[in-house]
C-alpha positions as CSV (number, residue, x, y, z in Angstrom):
1,M,18.5,55.8,-38.4
2,A,22.2,55.2,-38.1
3,A,24.7,57.9,-38.7
4,L,25.0,58.7,-42.4
5,T,28.2,58.9,-44.4
6,Q,28.7,61.0,-47.5
7,K,30.0,59.3,-50.6
8,K,31.0,60.9,-53.9
9,I,29.8,58.8,-56.9
10,S,29.5,59.2,-60.7
11,I,26.2,58.8,-62.4
12,S,24.8,59.1,-65.9
13,P,22.9,62.2,-67.1
14,E,19.7,60.1,-67.1
15,Q,20.3,59.1,-63.5
16,K,21.1,62.7,-62.6
17,Q,17.8,63.8,-64.1
18,F,16.0,61.0,-62.2
19,L,17.5,62.1,-58.9
20,E,16.6,65.8,-59.6
21,N,13.0,64.7,-60.0
22,H,13.0,63.0,-56.5
23,R,9.9,64.8,-55.4
24,Q,7.9,63.4,-58.3
25,W,8.7,59.9,-57.0
26,G,7.7,60.8,-53.4
27,F,11.2,61.2,-51.9
28,P,12.1,64.3,-49.8
29,D,15.6,64.5,-51.2
30,Q,18.0,62.9,-53.6
31,S,19.9,61.0,-50.9
32,S,16.8,59.3,-49.7
33,I,16.0,57.9,-53.2
34,V,19.6,56.6,-53.4
35,R,19.4,55.0,-50.0
36,E,16.1,53.3,-50.8
37,A,17.4,52.0,-54.1
38,L,20.5,50.6,-52.4
39,A,18.5,49.0,-49.7
40,R,16.2,47.3,-52.2
41,Y,19.1,46.1,-54.3
42,I,20.9,44.7,-51.3
43,D,17.8,42.8,-50.3
44,E,17.5,41.5,-53.9
45,L,21.1,40.3,-53.9
46,K,20.7,38.6,-50.6
47,T,17.5,36.8,-51.8
48,D,19.3,35.7,-55.0
49,R,22.2,34.4,-53.0
50,R,19.9,32.4,-50.7
51,K,18.0,31.0,-53.7
52,T,21.3,30.0,-55.4
53,Q,22.6,28.3,-52.2
54,L,19.3,26.4,-51.8
55,A,19.4,25.2,-55.4
56,L,23.0,24.1,-55.0
57,K,22.2,22.2,-51.8
58,A,19.1,20.6,-53.5
59,A,21.3,19.5,-56.4
60,E,23.8,17.9,-53.9
61,L,21.0,16.0,-52.1
62,V,18.9,14.9,-55.1
63,S,20.9,11.6,-55.6
64,E,20.4,10.8,-51.9
65,Y,16.7,11.5,-52.2
66,E,16.4,9.2,-55.2
67,I,17.9,6.2,-53.5
68,D,17.0,6.5,-49.8
69,D,13.6,4.9,-49.0
70,E,13.4,6.8,-45.7
71,L,13.4,10.1,-47.6
72,T,10.9,9.0,-50.3
73,R,8.4,7.1,-48.0
74,F,5.7,9.8,-48.2
75,T,6.3,10.9,-51.8
76,D,3.1,9.2,-52.9
77,L,1.1,11.5,-50.5
78,D,2.3,14.6,-52.2
79,S,-0.6,14.7,-54.7
80,E,-3.3,14.0,-52.0
81,D,-5.3,16.8,-50.4
82,F,-4.8,17.2,-46.7
83,L,-8.3,18.4,-46.0
């Protein structure tokens, strides 16, 4: 694990209670539960960003797809089973 940095943050009483019960959730200490939560949230944000970017790109290309026979040549095969 990379070197850790300390950071002072403000949390709600409910969040404080949750962290104090870290062992109940299977974490050895309060910091580890915060690190895990942040790691999961970062992954979620990155996934959401990628999905948004893909949706925007698809929206940009939809008009091209609708008029270009080269792109739609195999569309009729979409409903056929491969096996």
